[in-house]
C-alpha positions as CSV (number, residue, x, y, z in Angstrom):
1,M,12.7,-7.2,2.8
2,A,10.4,-6.5,-0.3
3,H,8.1,-9.0,-1.8
4,A,7.2,-9.5,-5.3
5,W,3.9,-7.7,-6.1
6,S,2.6,-11.3,-7.4
7,D,3.4,-12.7,-3.9
8,I,1.6,-9.8,-2.2
9,V,-1.5,-10.3,-4.5
10,D,-1.4,-14.1,-3.6
11,F,-1.0,-13.4,0.2
12,Y,-4.3,-11.0,0.2
13,R,-6.1,-13.5,-2.1
14,E,-5.5,-16.3,0.4
15,R,-6.7,-14.2,3.2
16,I,-10.1,-13.7,1.4
17,E,-10.2,-17.5,0.7
18,H,-9.9,-18.0,4.5
19,R,-12.9,-15.5,4.7
20,M,-11.2,-12.5,6.4
21,Q,-13.6,-9.8,6.1
22,G,-12.9,-6.3,4.3
23,M,-9.6,-7.5,2.6
24,E,-11.2,-7.4,-1.1
25,S,-10.4,-3.7,-1.3
26,L,-6.8,-4.2,-0.4
27,L,-6.5,-7.1,-2.8
28,R,-8.0,-5.0,-5.6
29,L,-5.5,-2.2,-5.0
30,C,-2.5,-4.6,-5.0
31,E,-3.8,-6.2,-8.2
32,Q,-3.9,-2.8,-9.9
33,I,-0.3,-1.8,-8.5
34,A,0.9,-5.2,-9.9
35,V,0.2,-4.3,-13.4
36,S,0.8,-0.5,-13.3
37,R,4.2,1.3,-13.6
38,Y,4.2,1.4,-9.7
39,V,5.3,-2.3,-9.8
40,V,8.9,-1.1,-9.2
41,L,8.0,0.2,-5.7
42,A,9.3,-2.0,-2.9
43,A,6.7,-3.6,-0.5
44,H,5.9,-6.0,1.9
45,T,3.2,-7.1,4.3
46,S,3.1,-6.7,8.0
47,M,0.4,-8.8,9.4
48,F,-2.5,-7.5,7.2
49,T,-1.1,-4.0,6.6
50,L,0.5,-3.3,3.1
51,V,3.9,-1.3,3.5
52,I,5.2,0.5,0.6
53,A,8.4,2.4,-0.1
54,Q,10.0,4.0,-2.9
55,N,12.9,1.6,-2.9
56,Q,14.2,-1.4,-0.9
57,E,16.7,0.9,1.0
58,S,13.8,3.0,2.3
59,L,11.9,-0.2,3.2
60,E,14.8,-1.8,5.1
61,R,15.5,1.5,6.9
62,H,11.8,2.2,7.7
63,I,11.9,5.5,6.2
64,E,9.2,7.2,4.1
65,L,6.9,4.3,4.5
66,L,3.2,4.2,3.2
67,R,1.2,1.8,5.3
68,I,-2.2,0.8,3.8
69,E,-4.8,-1.1,5.9
70,H,-8.2,-2.4,5.1
71,T,-11.2,-1.6,7.5
72,V,-14.0,-4.1,8.1
73,D,-16.3,-1.9,6.2
74,G,-14.2,-2.4,3.0
75,H,-12.5,1.1,3.3
76,L,-8.7,1.7,2.9
77,R,-6.7,3.8,5.4
78,F,-3.4,5.3,4.1
79,R,-0.8,6.6,6.5
80,F,2.6,7.9,5.6
81,R,5.5,8.1,8.1
82,E,8.7,9.8,7.3
83,A,11.0,8.1,9.9
84,P,10.5,5.6,12.7
85,L,8.9,6.8,16.0
86,Q,7.6,10.1,14.3
87,P,3.9,10.8,14.0
88,F,2.3,10.1,10.6
89,A,2.9,13.0,8.3
90,W,-0.1,12.2,6.2
91,S,-3.3,10.0,6.4
92,R,-6.3,9.4,4.6
93,D,-9.4,7.1,4.6
94,C,-11.3,6.4,1.6
95,A,-13.9,3.8,0.0
96,G,-12.1,0.7,-1.4
97,D,-13.1,1.7,-5.0
98,E,-11.0,5.0,-4.5
99,G,-7.9,3.3,-3.4
100,F,-5.9,3.2,-6.5
101,A,-6.6,7.0,-7.2
102,V,-5.6,8.0,-3.6
103,F,-2.6,5.8,-4.1
104,E,-1.7,7.3,-7.3
105,R,-2.1,11.1,-6.2
106,F,0.1,10.3,-3.3
107,V,3.0,8.7,-5.1
108,C,2.9,11.3,-8.0
109,D,1.6,14.5,-6.3
110,S,2.4,14.3,-2.7
111,R,5.8,12.4,-2.8
112,R,6.8,12.8,-6.3
113,W,8.0,9.4,-6.6
114,F,7.0,9.3,-10.1
115,R,6.1,11.9,-12.5
116,N,2.6,12.5,-13.8
117,D,2.0,11.5,-17.3
């Protein structure tokens, strides 16, 4: 089930308050998504992984899911799977400060969930 982006931001902020290392870049990405046009995407957290889908139905059916994880060194790992039990169709690691740009290229250029402005 999807969560409000404000709740997701709060979730990662609480993790940082409890001194979980490397989560800052994931929090920053969530904060940027929460105030962007991408706030309409369905998302939830799975342990410390952010799971994003184009809509609630895809999220519930576990199809076309973008999973974003943090690494201890502050990098972000993006992985996209089209359907359950299939290998990841796309993956990318990036520095934390590149996270929103990588995310935006993925949802606009790779998946075309949004049109480029």
